[in-house]
mmCIF file of the N, C-alpha and C atoms, coordinates in Angstrom:
data_MODEL
# 
_entry.id   MODEL 
# 
loop_
_atom_site.group_PDB 
_atom_site.id 
_atom_site.type_symbol 
_atom_site.label_atom_id 
_atom_site.label_alt_id 
_atom_site.label_comp_id 
_atom_site.label_asym_id 
_atom_site.label_entity_id 
_atom_site.label_seq_id 
_atom_site.pdbx_PDB_ins_code 
_atom_site.Cartn_x 
_atom_site.Cartn_y 
_atom_site.Cartn_z 
_atom_site.occupancy 
_atom_site.B_iso_or_equiv 
_atom_site.pdbx_formal_charge 
_atom_site.auth_seq_id 
_atom_site.auth_comp_id 
_atom_site.auth_asym_id 
_atom_site.auth_atom_id 
_atom_site.pdbx_PDB_model_num 
ATOM 1   N N  . MET A 1 1  ? -125.329 -16.735 -60.418 1.00 0.00 ? 1  MET A N  1 
ATOM 2   C CA . MET A 1 1  ? -126.214 -15.814 -59.733 1.00 0.00 ? 1  MET A CA 1 
ATOM 3   C C  . MET A 1 1  ? -125.436 -15.183 -58.575 1.00 0.00 ? 1  MET A C  1 
ATOM 4   N N  . ILE A 1 2  ? -125.349 -13.886 -58.603 1.00 0.00 ? 2  ILE A N  1 
ATOM 5   C CA . ILE A 1 2  ? -124.701 -13.168 -57.510 1.00 0.00 ? 2  ILE A CA 1 
ATOM 6   C C  . ILE A 1 2  ? -125.401 -11.820 -57.372 1.00 0.00 ? 2  ILE A C  1 
ATOM 7   N N  . ARG A 1 3  ? -125.698 -11.470 -56.136 1.00 0.00 ? 3  ARG A N  1 
ATOM 8   C CA . ARG A 1 3  ? -126.319 -10.160 -55.890 1.00 0.00 ? 3  ARG A CA 1 
ATOM 9   C C  . ARG A 1 3  ? -125.848 -9.640  -54.546 1.00 0.00 ? 3  ARG A C  1 
ATOM 10  N N  . PRO A 1 4  ? -125.626 -8.342  -54.465 1.00 0.00 ? 4  PRO A N  1 
ATOM 11  C CA . PRO A 1 4  ? -125.183 -7.769  -53.191 1.00 0.00 ? 4  PRO A CA 1 
ATOM 12  C C  . PRO A 1 4  ? -126.332 -7.730  -52.187 1.00 0.00 ? 4  PRO A C  1 
ATOM 13  N N  . ILE A 1 5  ? -125.993 -7.841  -50.928 1.00 0.00 ? 5  ILE A N  1 
ATOM 14  C CA . ILE A 1 5  ? -126.955 -7.779  -49.834 1.00 0.00 ? 5  ILE A CA 1 
ATOM 15  C C  . ILE A 1 5  ? -126.780 -6.448  -49.122 1.00 0.00 ? 5  ILE A C  1 
ATOM 16  N N  . LEU A 1 6  ? -127.873 -5.722  -48.963 1.00 0.00 ? 6  LEU A N  1 
ATOM 17  C CA . LEU A 1 6  ? -127.828 -4.432  -48.281 1.00 0.00 ? 6  LEU A CA 1 
ATOM 18  C C  . LEU A 1 6  ? -128.753 -4.474  -47.068 1.00 0.00 ? 6  LEU A C  1 
ATOM 19  N N  . THR A 1 7  ? -128.204 -4.903  -45.944 1.00 0.00 ? 7  THR A N  1 
ATOM 20  C CA . THR A 1 7  ? -128.923 -4.925  -44.677 1.00 0.00 ? 7  THR A CA 1 
ATOM 21  C C  . THR A 1 7  ? -128.157 -4.049  -43.690 1.00 0.00 ? 7  THR A C  1 
ATOM 22  N N  . GLU A 1 8  ? -128.699 -3.903  -42.514 1.00 0.00 ? 8  GLU A N  1 
ATOM 23  C CA . GLU A 1 8  ? -128.025 -3.094  -41.498 1.00 0.00 ? 8  GLU A CA 1 
ATOM 24  C C  . GLU A 1 8  ? -126.643 -3.666  -41.168 1.00 0.00 ? 8  GLU A C  1 
ATOM 25  N N  . LYS A 1 9  ? -126.570 -4.978  -41.032 1.00 0.00 ? 9  LYS A N  1 
ATOM 26  C CA . LYS A 1 9  ? -125.286 -5.617  -40.737 1.00 0.00 ? 9  LYS A CA 1 
ATOM 27  C C  . LYS A 1 9  ? -124.318 -5.474  -41.913 1.00 0.00 ? 9  LYS A C  1 
ATOM 28  N N  . SER A 1 10 ? -124.804 -5.679  -43.132 1.00 0.00 ? 10 SER A N  1 
ATOM 29  C CA . SER A 1 10 ? -123.901 -5.604  -44.285 1.00 0.00 ? 10 SER A CA 1 
ATOM 30  C C  . SER A 1 10 ? -123.404 -4.175  -44.515 1.00 0.00 ? 10 SER A C  1 
ATOM 31  N N  . LEU A 1 11 ? -124.227 -3.187  -44.214 1.00 0.00 ? 11 LEU A N  1 
ATOM 32  C CA . LEU A 1 11 ? -123.779 -1.796  -44.352 1.00 0.00 ? 11 LEU A CA 1 
ATOM 33  C C  . LEU A 1 11 ? -122.689 -1.474  -43.328 1.00 0.00 ? 11 LEU A C  1 
ATOM 34  N N  . ARG A 1 12 ? -122.811 -2.031  -42.135 1.00 0.00 ? 12 ARG A N  1 
ATOM 35  C CA . ARG A 1 12 ? -121.769 -1.856  -41.114 1.00 0.00 ? 12 ARG A CA 1 
ATOM 36  C C  . ARG A 1 12 ? -120.474 -2.528  -41.558 1.00 0.00 ? 12 ARG A C  1 
ATOM 37  N N  . LEU A 1 13 ? -120.591 -3.714  -42.151 1.00 0.00 ? 13 LEU A N  1 
ATOM 38  C CA . LEU A 1 13 ? -119.412 -4.424  -42.641 1.00 0.00 ? 13 LEU A CA 1 
ATOM 39  C C  . LEU A 1 13 ? -118.749 -3.694  -43.810 1.00 0.00 ? 13 LEU A C  1 
ATOM 40  N N  . MET A 1 14 ? -119.544 -3.019  -44.631 1.00 0.00 ? 14 MET A N  1 
ATOM 41  C CA . MET A 1 14 ? -118.996 -2.285  -45.767 1.00 0.00 ? 14 MET A CA 1 
ATOM 42  C C  . MET A 1 14 ? -118.037 -1.194  -45.300 1.00 0.00 ? 14 MET A C  1 
ATOM 43  N N  . GLU A 1 15 ? -118.296 -0.612  -44.147 1.00 0.00 ? 15 GLU A N  1 
ATOM 44  C CA . GLU A 1 15 ? -117.399 0.416   -43.608 1.00 0.00 ? 15 GLU A CA 1 
ATOM 45  C C  . GLU A 1 15 ? -116.036 -0.163  -43.264 1.00 0.00 ? 15 GLU A C  1 
ATOM 46  N N  . GLU A 1 16 ? -115.988 -1.484  -43.031 1.00 0.00 ? 16 GLU A N  1 
ATOM 47  C CA . GLU A 1 16 ? -114.737 -2.163  -42.698 1.00 0.00 ? 16 GLU A CA 1 
ATOM 48  C C  . GLU A 1 16 ? -114.105 -2.835  -43.919 1.00 0.00 ? 16 GLU A C  1 
ATOM 49  N N  . GLY A 1 17 ? -114.657 -2.581  -45.111 1.00 0.00 ? 17 GLY A N  1 
ATOM 50  C CA . GLY A 1 17 ? -114.115 -3.169  -46.328 1.00 0.00 ? 17 GLY A CA 1 
ATOM 51  C C  . GLY A 1 17 ? -114.569 -4.593  -46.577 1.00 0.00 ? 17 GLY A C  1 
ATOM 52  N N  . GLN A 1 18 ? -115.727 -4.988  -46.005 1.00 0.00 ? 18 GLN A N  1 
ATOM 53  C CA . GLN A 1 18 ? -116.272 -6.325  -46.204 1.00 0.00 ? 18 GLN A CA 1 
ATOM 54  C C  . GLN A 1 18 ? -117.624 -6.201  -46.887 1.00 0.00 ? 18 GLN A C  1 
ATOM 55  N N  . TYR A 1 19 ? -117.842 -7.027  -47.910 1.00 0.00 ? 19 TYR A N  1 
ATOM 56  C CA . TYR A 1 19 ? -119.049 -6.937  -48.715 1.00 0.00 ? 19 TYR A CA 1 
ATOM 57  C C  . TYR A 1 19 ? -119.766 -8.278  -48.716 1.00 0.00 ? 19 TYR A C  1 
ATOM 58  N N  . THR A 1 20 ? -121.110 -8.235  -48.657 1.00 0.00 ? 20 THR A N  1 
ATOM 59  C CA . THR A 1 20 ? -121.928 -9.433  -48.526 1.00 0.00 ? 20 THR A CA 1 
ATOM 60  C C  . THR A 1 20 ? -122.695 -9.692  -49.817 1.00 0.00 ? 20 THR A C  1 
ATOM 61  N N  . PHE A 1 21 ? -122.680 -10.948 -50.268 1.00 0.00 ? 21 PHE A N  1 
ATOM 62  C CA . PHE A 1 21 ? -123.365 -11.343 -51.495 1.00 0.00 ? 21 PHE A CA 1 
ATOM 63  C C  . PHE A 1 21 ? -124.141 -12.628 -51.270 1.00 0.00 ? 21 PHE A C  1 
ATOM 64  N N  . ASP A 1 22 ? -125.284 -12.766 -51.969 1.00 0.00 ? 22 ASP A N  1 
ATOM 65  C CA . ASP A 1 22 ? -125.977 -14.041 -52.102 1.00 0.00 ? 22 ASP A CA 1 
ATOM 66  C C  . ASP A 1 22 ? -125.496 -14.661 -53.400 1.00 0.00 ? 22 ASP A C  1 
ATOM 67  N N  . LEU A 1 23 ? -125.248 -15.967 -53.372 1.00 0.00 ? 23 LEU A N  1 
ATOM 68  C CA . LEU A 1 23 ? -124.766 -16.612 -54.579 1.00 0.00 ? 23 LEU A CA 1 
ATOM 69  C C  . LEU A 1 23 ? -125.160 -18.068 -54.611 1.00 0.00 ? 23 LEU A C  1 
ATOM 70  N N  . ASN A 1 24 ? -124.827 -18.724 -55.700 1.00 0.00 ? 24 ASN A N  1 
ATOM 71  C CA . ASN A 1 24 ? -125.159 -20.120 -55.897 1.00 0.00 ? 24 ASN A CA 1 
ATOM 72  C C  . ASN A 1 24 ? -124.432 -20.979 -54.872 1.00 0.00 ? 24 ASN A C  1 
ATOM 73  N N  . ARG A 1 25 ? -125.131 -21.905 -54.278 1.00 0.00 ? 25 ARG A N  1 
ATOM 74  C CA . ARG A 1 25 ? -124.569 -22.745 -53.220 1.00 0.00 ? 25 ARG A CA 1 
ATOM 75  C C  . ARG A 1 25 ? -123.435 -23.636 -53.714 1.00 0.00 ? 25 ARG A C  1 
ATOM 76  N N  . GLU A 1 26 ? -123.399 -23.939 -54.990 1.00 0.00 ? 26 GLU A N  1 
ATOM 77  C CA . GLU A 1 26 ? -122.390 -24.835 -55.532 1.00 0.00 ? 26 GLU A CA 1 
ATOM 78  C C  . GLU A 1 26 ? -121.043 -24.151 -55.772 1.00 0.00 ? 26 GLU A C  1 
ATOM 79  N N  . TRP A 1 27 ? -120.995 -22.835 -55.712 1.00 0.00 ? 27 TRP A N  1 
ATOM 80  C CA . TRP A 1 27 ? -119.735 -22.128 -55.955 1.00 0.00 ? 27 TRP A CA 1 
ATOM 81  C C  . TRP A 1 27 ? -118.765 -22.376 -54.808 1.00 0.00 ? 27 TRP A C  1 
ATOM 82  N N  . THR A 1 28 ? -117.503 -22.578 -55.162 1.00 0.00 ? 28 THR A N  1 
ATOM 83  C CA . THR A 1 28 ? -116.457 -22.748 -54.161 1.00 0.00 ? 28 THR A CA 1 
ATOM 84  C C  . THR A 1 28 ? -115.792 -21.398 -53.902 1.00 0.00 ? 28 THR A C  1 
ATOM 85  N N  . LYS A 1 29 ? -115.006 -21.328 -52.829 1.00 0.00 ? 29 LYS A N  1 
ATOM 86  C CA . LYS A 1 29 ? -114.324 -20.070 -52.507 1.00 0.00 ? 29 LYS A CA 1 
ATOM 87  C C  . LYS A 1 29 ? -113.380 -19.608 -53.615 1.00 0.00 ? 29 LYS A C  1 
ATOM 88  N N  . PRO A 1 30 ? -112.603 -20.495 -54.246 1.00 0.00 ? 30 PRO A N  1 
ATOM 89  C CA . PRO A 1 30 ? -111.769 -20.028 -55.362 1.00 0.00 ? 30 PRO A CA 1 
ATOM 90  C C  . PRO A 1 30 ? -112.593 -19.479 -56.539 1.00 0.00 ? 30 PRO A C  1 
ATOM 91  N N  . GLN A 1 31 ? -113.749 -20.081 -56.817 1.00 0.00 ? 31 GLN A N  1 
ATOM 92  C CA . GLN A 1 31 ? -114.609 -19.579 -57.884 1.00 0.00 ? 31 GLN A CA 1 
ATOM 93  C C  . GLN A 1 31 ? -115.174 -18.205 -57.526 1.00 0.00 ? 31 GLN A C  1 
ATOM 94  N N  . ILE A 1 32 ? -115.582 -18.021 -56.277 1.00 0.00 ? 32 ILE A N  1 
ATOM 95  C CA . ILE A 1 32 ? -116.109 -16.738 -55.819 1.00 0.00 ? 32 ILE A CA 1 
ATOM 96  C C  . ILE A 1 32 ? -115.025 -15.672 -55.922 1.00 0.00 ? 32 ILE A C  1 
ATOM 97  N N  . LYS A 1 33 ? -113.824 -16.005 -55.483 1.00 0.00 ? 33 LYS A N  1 
ATOM 98  C CA . LYS A 1 33 ? -112.711 -15.061 -55.524 1.00 0.00 ? 33 LYS A CA 1 
ATOM 99  C C  . LYS A 1 33 ? -112.411 -14.641 -56.958 1.00 0.00 ? 33 LYS A C  1 
ATOM 100 N N  . PHE A 1 34 ? -112.325 -15.599 -57.872 1.00 0.00 ? 34 PHE A N  1 
ATOM 101 C CA . PHE A 1 34 ? -112.044 -15.289 -59.265 1.00 0.00 ? 34 PHE A CA 1 
ATOM 102 C C  . PHE A 1 34 ? -113.130 -14.388 -59.849 1.00 0.00 ? 34 PHE A C  1 
ATOM 103 N N  . PHE A 1 35 ? -114.400 -14.708 -59.579 1.00 0.00 ? 35 PHE A N  1 
ATOM 104 C CA . PHE A 1 35 ? -115.514 -13.938 -60.124 1.00 0.00 ? 35 PHE A CA 1 
ATOM 105 C C  . PHE A 1 35 ? -115.500 -12.499 -59.620 1.00 0.00 ? 35 PHE A C  1 
ATOM 106 N N  . VAL A 1 36 ? -115.322 -12.300 -58.320 1.00 0.00 ? 36 VAL A N  1 
ATOM 107 C CA . VAL A 1 36 ? -115.333 -10.954 -57.738 1.00 0.00 ? 36 VAL A CA 1 
ATOM 108 C C  . VAL A 1 36 ? -114.131 -10.150 -58.230 1.00 0.00 ? 36 VAL A C  1 
ATOM 109 N N  . GLU A 1 37 ? -112.956 -10.766 -58.260 1.00 0.00 ? 37 GLU A N  1 
ATOM 110 C CA . GLU A 1 37 ? -111.766 -10.048 -58.728 1.00 0.00 ? 37 GLU A CA 1 
ATOM 111 C C  . GLU A 1 37 ? -111.881 -9.669  -60.192 1.00 0.00 ? 37 GLU A C  1 
ATOM 112 N N  . ASP A 1 38 ? -112.466 -10.535 -61.000 1.00 0.00 ? 38 ASP A N  1 
ATOM 113 C CA . ASP A 1 38 ? -112.627 -10.261 -62.426 1.00 0.00 ? 38 ASP A CA 1 
ATOM 114 C C  . ASP A 1 38 ? -113.707 -9.212  -62.677 1.00 0.00 ? 38 ASP A C  1 
ATOM 115 N N  . LEU A 1 39 ? -114.829 -9.319  -61.988 1.00 0.00 ? 39 LEU A N  1 
ATOM 116 C CA . LEU A 1 39 ? -115.953 -8.412  -62.222 1.00 0.00 ? 39 LEU A CA 1 
ATOM 117 C C  . LEU A 1 39 ? -115.686 -7.007  -61.707 1.00 0.00 ? 39 LEU A C  1 
ATOM 118 N N  . PHE A 1 40 ? -115.114 -6.878  -60.509 1.00 0.00 ? 40 PHE A N  1 
ATOM 119 C CA . PHE A 1 40 ? -114.933 -5.570  -59.883 1.00 0.00 ? 40 PHE A CA 1 
ATOM 120 C C  . PHE A 1 40 ? -113.504 -5.039  -59.967 1.00 0.00 ? 40 PHE A C  1 
ATOM 121 N N  . ASN A 1 41 ? -112.578 -5.831  -60.496 1.00 0.00 ? 41 ASN A N  1 
ATOM 122 C CA . ASN A 1 41 ? -111.183 -5.412  -60.650 1.00 0.00 ? 41 ASN A CA 1 
ATOM 123 C C  . ASN A 1 41 ? -110.563 -5.005  -59.313 1.00 0.00 ? 41 ASN A C  1 
ATOM 124 N N  . VAL A 1 42 ? -110.687 -5.895  -58.314 1.00 0.00 ? 42 VAL A N  1 
ATOM 125 C CA . VAL A 1 42 ? -110.133 -5.693  -56.972 1.00 0.00 ? 42 VAL A CA 1 
ATOM 126 C C  . VAL A 1 42 ? -109.402 -6.962  -56.557 1.00 0.00 ? 42 VAL A C  1 
ATOM 127 N N  . LYS A 1 43 ? -108.687 -6.908  -55.437 1.00 0.00 ? 43 LYS A N  1 
ATOM 128 C CA . LYS A 1 43 ? -108.016 -8.075  -54.869 1.00 0.00 ? 43 LYS A CA 1 
ATOM 129 C C  . LYS A 1 43 ? -108.753 -8.505  -53.601 1.00 0.00 ? 43 LYS A C  1 
ATOM 130 N N  . VAL A 1 44 ? -109.131 -9.771  -53.537 1.00 0.00 ? 44 VAL A N  1 
ATOM 131 C CA . VAL A 1 44 ? -109.858 -10.318 -52.394 1.00 0.00 ? 44 VAL A CA 1 
ATOM 132 C C  . VAL A 1 44 ? -108.863 -10.849 -51.373 1.00 0.00 ? 44 VAL A C  1 
ATOM 133 N N  . SER A 1 45 ? -109.071 -10.495 -50.102 1.00 0.00 ? 45 SER A N  1 
ATOM 134 C CA . SER A 1 45 ? -108.214 -10.957 -49.023 1.00 0.00 ? 45 SER A CA 1 
ATOM 135 C C  . SER A 1 45 ? -108.746 -12.262 -48.435 1.00 0.00 ? 45 SER A C  1 
ATOM 136 N N  . THR A 1 46 ? -110.000 -12.254 -47.974 1.00 0.00 ? 46 THR A N  1 
ATOM 137 C CA . THR A 1 46 ? -110.609 -13.447 -47.385 1.00 0.00 ? 46 THR A CA 1 
ATOM 138 C C  . THR A 1 46 ? -112.058 -13.576 -47.821 1.00 0.00 ? 46 THR A C  1 
ATOM 139 N N  . ILE A 1 47 ? -112.562 -14.808 -47.755 1.00 0.00 ? 47 ILE A N  1 
ATOM 140 C CA . ILE A 1 47 ? -113.962 -15.097 -48.068 1.00 0.00 ? 47 ILE A CA 1 
ATOM 141 C C  . ILE A 1 47 ? -114.509 -15.997 -46.975 1.00 0.00 ? 47 ILE A C  1 
ATOM 142 N N  . ARG A 1 48 ? -115.642 -15.596 -46.408 1.00 0.00 ? 48 ARG A N  1 
ATOM 143 C CA . ARG A 1 48 ? -116.353 -16.431 -45.439 1.00 0.00 ? 48 ARG A CA 1 
ATOM 144 C C  . ARG A 1 48 ? -117.715 -16.756 -46.039 1.00 0.00 ? 48 ARG A C  1 
ATOM 145 N N  . THR A 1 49 ? -118.095 -18.018 -46.032 1.00 0.00 ? 49 THR A N  1 
ATOM 146 C CA . THR A 1 49 ? -119.389 -18.420 -46.589 1.00 0.00 ? 49 THR A CA 1 
ATOM 147 C C  . THR A 1 49 ? -120.224 -19.107 -45.528 1.00 0.00 ? 49 THR A C  1 
ATOM 148 N N  . TYR A 1 50 ? -121.531 -19.000 -45.681 1.00 0.00 ? 50 TYR A N  1 
ATOM 149 C CA . TYR A 1 50 ? -122.454 -19.702 -44.796 1.00 0.00 ? 50 TYR A CA 1 
ATOM 150 C C  . TYR A 1 50 ? -123.810 -19.792 -45.466 1.00 0.00 ? 50 TYR A C  1 
ATOM 151 N N  . ARG A 1 51 ? -124.607 -20.751 -44.999 1.00 0.00 ? 51 ARG A N  1 
ATOM 152 C CA . ARG A 1 51 ? -125.973 -20.904 -45.489 1.00 0.00 ? 51 ARG A CA 1 
ATOM 153 C C  . ARG A 1 51 ? -126.932 -20.346 -44.449 1.00 0.00 ? 51 ARG A C  1 
ATOM 154 N N  . LEU A 1 52 ? -127.938 -19.652 -44.929 1.00 0.00 ? 52 LEU A N  1 
ATOM 155 C CA . LEU A 1 52 ? -128.946 -19.104 -44.030 1.00 0.00 ? 52 LEU A CA 1 
ATOM 156 C C  . LEU A 1 52 ? -129.952 -20.184 -43.657 1.00 0.00 ? 52 LEU A C  1 
ATOM 157 N N  . PRO A 1 53 ? -130.471 -20.148 -42.443 1.00 0.00 ? 53 PRO A N  1 
ATOM 158 C CA . PRO A 1 53 ? -131.479 -21.146 -42.063 1.00 0.00 ? 53 PRO A CA 1 
ATOM 159 C C  . PRO A 1 53 ? -132.772 -20.947 -42.848 1.00 0.00 ? 53 PRO A C  1 
ATOM 160 N N  . ARG A 1 54 ? -133.334 -22.054 -43.272 1.00 0.00 ? 54 ARG A N  1 
ATOM 161 C CA . ARG A 1 54 ? -134.618 -22.078 -43.980 1.00 0.00 ? 54 ARG A CA 1 
ATOM 162 C C  . ARG A 1 54 ? -134.619 -21.283 -45.278 1.00 0.00 ? 54 ARG A C  1 
ATOM 163 N N  . GLN A 1 55 ? -133.498 -21.150 -45.909 1.00 0.00 ? 55 GLN A N  1 
ATOM 164 C CA . GLN A 1 55 ? -133.447 -20.482 -47.213 1.00 0.00 ? 55 GLN A CA 1 
ATOM 165 C C  . GLN A 1 55 ? -133.559 -21.530 -48.305 1.00 0.00 ? 55 GLN A C  1 
ATOM 166 N N  . LEU A 1 56 ? -133.670 -21.041 -49.518 1.00 0.00 ? 56 LEU A N  1 
ATOM 167 C CA . LEU A 1 56 ? -133.697 -21.958 -50.647 1.00 0.00 ? 56 LEU A CA 1 
ATOM 168 C C  . LEU A 1 56 ? -132.434 -22.815 -50.648 1.00 0.00 ? 56 LEU A C  1 
ATOM 169 N N  . LYS A 1 57 ? -132.548 -24.028 -51.073 1.00 0.00 ? 57 LYS A N  1 
ATOM 170 C CA . LYS A 1 57 ? -131.418 -24.935 -51.049 1.00 0.00 ? 57 LYS A CA 1 
ATOM 171 C C  . LYS A 1 57 ? -130.353 -24.567 -52.075 1.00 0.00 ? 57 LYS A C  1 
ATOM 172 N N  . THR A 1 58 ? -130.630 -23.601 -52.911 1.00 0.00 ? 58 THR A N  1 
ATOM 173 C CA . THR A 1 58 ? -129.686 -23.256 -53.976 1.00 0.00 ? 58 THR A CA 1 
ATOM 174 C C  . THR A 1 58 ? -128.867 -22.015 -53.656 1.00 0.00 ? 58 THR A C  1 
ATOM 175 N N  . GLN A 1 59 ? -129.000 -21.456 -52.455 1.00 0.00 ? 59 GLN A N  1 
ATOM 176 C CA . GLN A 1 59 ? -128.298 -20.220 -52.146 1.00 0.00 ? 59 GLN A CA 1 
ATOM 177 C C  . GLN A 1 59 ? -127.420 -20.346 -50.914 1.00 0.00 ? 59 GLN A C  1 
ATOM 178 N N  . LYS A 1 60 ? -126.345 -19.551 -50.899 1.00 0.00 ? 60 LYS A N  1 
ATOM 179 C CA . LYS A 1 60 ? -125.552 -19.344 -49.705 1.00 0.00 ? 60 LYS A CA 1 
ATOM 180 C C  . LYS A 1 60 ? -125.071 -17.904 -49.735 1.00 0.00 ? 60 LYS A C  1 
ATOM 181 N N  . ARG A 1 61 ? -124.532 -17.448 -48.636 1.00 0.00 ? 61 ARG A N  1 
ATOM 182 C CA . ARG A 1 61 ? -124.101 -16.064 -48.510 1.00 0.00 ? 61 ARG A CA 1 
ATOM 183 C C  . ARG A 1 61 ? -122.600 -16.032 -48.280 1.00 0.00 ? 61 ARG A C  1 
ATOM 184 N N  . ALA A 1 62 ? -121.949 -15.043 -48.881 1.00 0.00 ? 62 ALA A N  1 
ATOM 185 C CA . ALA A 1 62 ? -120.503 -14.896 -48.730 1.00 0.00 ? 62 ALA A CA 1 
ATOM 186 C C  . ALA A 1 62 ? -120.187 -13.489 -48.259 1.00 0.00 ? 62 ALA A C  1 
ATOM 187 N N  . ILE A 1 63 ? -119.274 -13.384 -47.305 1.00 0.00 ? 63 ILE A N  1 
ATOM 188 C CA . ILE A 1 63 ? -118.741 -12.093 -46.862 1.00 0.00 ? 63 ILE A CA 1 
ATOM 189 C C  . ILE A 1 63 ? -117.317 -12.023 -47.395 1.00 0.00 ? 63 ILE A C  1 
ATOM 190 N N  . ILE A 1 64 ? -117.071 -11.032 -48.230 1.00 0.00 ? 64 ILE A N  1 
ATOM 191 C CA . ILE A 1 64 ? -115.801 -10.905 -48.928 1.00 0.00 ? 64 ILE A CA 1 
ATOM 192 C C  . ILE A 1 64 ? -115.058 -9.698  -48.392 1.00 0.00 ? 64 ILE A C  1 
ATOM 193 N N  . GLN A 1 65 ? -113.827 -9.917  -47.965 1.00 0.00 ? 65 GLN A N  1 
ATOM 194 C CA . GLN A 1 65 ? -112.990 -8.822  -47.466 1.00 0.00 ? 65 GLN A CA 1 
ATOM 195 C C  . GLN A 1 65 ? -111.935 -8.516  -48.518 1.00 0.00 ? 65 GLN A C  1 
ATOM 196 N N  . LEU A 1 66 ? -111.771 -7.223  -48.801 1.00 0.00 ? 66 LEU A N  1 
ATOM 197 C CA . LEU A 1 66 ? -110.818 -6.783  -49.805 1.00 0.00 ? 66 LEU A CA 1 
ATOM 198 C C  . LEU A 1 66 ? -109.489 -6.418  -49.173 1.00 0.00 ? 66 LEU A C  1 
ATOM 199 N N  . GLN A 1 67 ? -108.433 -6.478  -49.961 1.00 0.00 ? 67 GLN A N  1 
ATOM 200 C CA . GLN A 1 67 ? -107.108 -6.110  -49.491 1.00 0.00 ? 67 GLN A CA 1 
ATOM 201 C C  . GLN A 1 67 ? -106.968 -4.600  -49.455 1.00 0.00 ? 67 GLN A C  1 
ATOM 202 N N  . GLY A 1 68 ? -106.292 -4.097  -48.432 1.00 0.00 ? 68 GLY A N  1 
ATOM 203 C CA . GLY A 1 68 ? -105.998 -2.666  -48.337 1.00 0.00 ? 68 GLY A CA 1 
ATOM 204 C C  . GLY A 1 68 ? -107.241 -1.808  -48.230 1.00 0.00 ? 68 GLY A C  1 
ATOM 205 N N  . ASP A 1 69 ? -107.196 -0.662  -48.889 1.00 0.00 ? 69 ASP A N  1 
ATOM 206 C CA . ASP A 1 69 ? -108.298 0.310   -48.846 1.00 0.00 ? 69 ASP A CA 1 
ATOM 207 C C  . ASP A 1 69 ? -109.171 0.248   -50.085 1.00 0.00 ? 69 ASP A C  1 
ATOM 208 N N  . GLN A 1 70 ? -109.272 -0.897  -50.714 1.00 0.00 ? 70 GLN A N  1 
ATOM 209 C CA . GLN A 1 70 ? -110.081 -1.028  -51.922 1.00 0.00 ? 70 GLN A CA 1 
ATOM 210 C C  . GLN A 1 70 ? -111.564 -1.026  -51.569 1.00 0.00 ? 70 GLN A C  1 
ATOM 211 N N  . THR A 1 71 ? -112.384 -0.574  -52.510 1.00 0.00 ? 71 THR A N  1 
ATOM 212 C CA . THR A 1 71 ? -113.831 -0.584  -52.336 1.00 0.00 ? 71 THR A CA 1 
ATOM 213 C C  . THR A 1 71 ? -114.477 -1.147  -53.593 1.00 0.00 ? 71 THR A C  1 
ATOM 214 N N  . LEU A 1 72 ? -115.696 -1.636  -53.447 1.00 0.00 ? 72 LEU A N  1 
ATOM 215 C CA . LEU A 1 72 ? -116.465 -2.124  -54.585 1.00 0.00 ? 72 LEU A CA 1 
ATOM 216 C C  . LEU A 1 72 ? -117.433 -1.044  -55.032 1.00 0.00 ? 72 LEU A C  1 
ATOM 217 N N  . ASP A 1 73 ? -117.607 -0.928  -56.331 1.00 0.00 ? 73 ASP A N  1 
ATOM 218 C CA . ASP A 1 73 ? -118.574 0.001   -56.891 1.00 0.00 ? 73 ASP A CA 1 
ATOM 219 C C  . ASP A 1 73 ? -119.703 -0.821  -57.495 1.00 0.00 ? 73 ASP A C  1 
ATOM 220 N N  . TYR A 1 74 ? -120.904 -0.745  -56.897 1.00 0.00 ? 74 TYR A N  1 
ATOM 221 C CA . TYR A 1 74 ? -122.044 -1.521  -57.378 1.00 0.00 ? 74 TYR A CA 1 
ATOM 222 C C  . TYR A 1 74 ? -122.697 -0.918  -58.600 1.00 0.00 ? 74 TYR A C  1 
ATOM 223 N N  . THR A 1 75 ? -122.355 0.308   -58.969 1.00 0.00 ? 75 THR A N  1 
ATOM 224 C CA . THR A 1 75 ? -122.967 0.949   -60.125 1.00 0.00 ? 75 THR A CA 1 
ATOM 225 C C  . THR A 1 75 ? -122.146 0.640   -61.370 1.00 0.00 ? 75 THR A C  1 
ATOM 226 N N  . PHE A 1 76 ? -122.831 0.250   -62.406 1.00 0.00 ? 76 PHE A N  1 
ATOM 227 C CA . PHE A 1 76 ? -122.163 -0.053  -63.667 1.00 0.00 ? 76 PHE A CA 1 
ATOM 228 C C  . PHE A 1 76 ? -122.645 0.943   -64.718 1.00 0.00 ? 76 PHE A C  1 
ATOM 229 N N  . ALA A 1 77 ? -121.734 1.763   -65.188 1.00 0.00 ? 77 ALA A N  1 
ATOM 230 C CA . ALA A 1 77 ? -122.079 2.751   -66.217 1.00 0.00 ? 77 ALA A CA 1 
ATOM 231 C C  . ALA A 1 77 ? -122.091 2.055   -67.564 1.00 0.00 ? 77 ALA A C  1 
ATOM 232 N N  . GLU A 1 78 ? -123.067 2.418   -68.383 1.00 0.00 ? 78 GLU A N  1 
ATOM 233 C CA . GLU A 1 78 ? -123.142 1.844   -69.714 1.00 0.00 ? 78 GLU A CA 1 
ATOM 234 C C  . GLU A 1 78 ? -122.098 2.492   -70.589 1.00 0.00 ? 78 GLU A C  1 
ATOM 235 N N  . SER A 1 79 ? -121.378 1.685   -71.348 1.00 0.00 ? 79 SER A N  1 
ATOM 236 C CA . SER A 1 79 ? -120.384 2.246   -72.256 1.00 0.00 ? 79 SER A CA 1 
ATOM 237 C C  . SER A 1 79 ? -121.071 2.674   -73.551 1.00 0.00 ? 79 SER A C  1 
ATOM 238 N N  . GLU A 1 80 ? -120.634 3.794   -74.068 1.00 0.00 ? 80 GLU A N  1 
ATOM 239 C CA . GLU A 1 80 ? -121.278 4.325   -75.271 1.00 0.00 ? 80 GLU A CA 1 
ATOM 240 C C  . GLU A 1 80 ? -120.566 3.859   -76.505 1.00 0.00 ? 80 GLU A C  1 
# 
């Protein structure tokens, strides 16, 4: 389970090349890095994770910083 977070803070971070996701609490940083690099075809520089207070016990949030001037594209075009 992974979904992008679009809040005022996350939109500000996106301008700096950092993207915020909610994901399964059991995922480790190497697993998150592999998944993001494979899904979006980018190189991850750093990953910061934390749990939100009073959230479901199965979720945590990750802030992912990309290398260089790379960006993530959240839109997926259907292949014909």
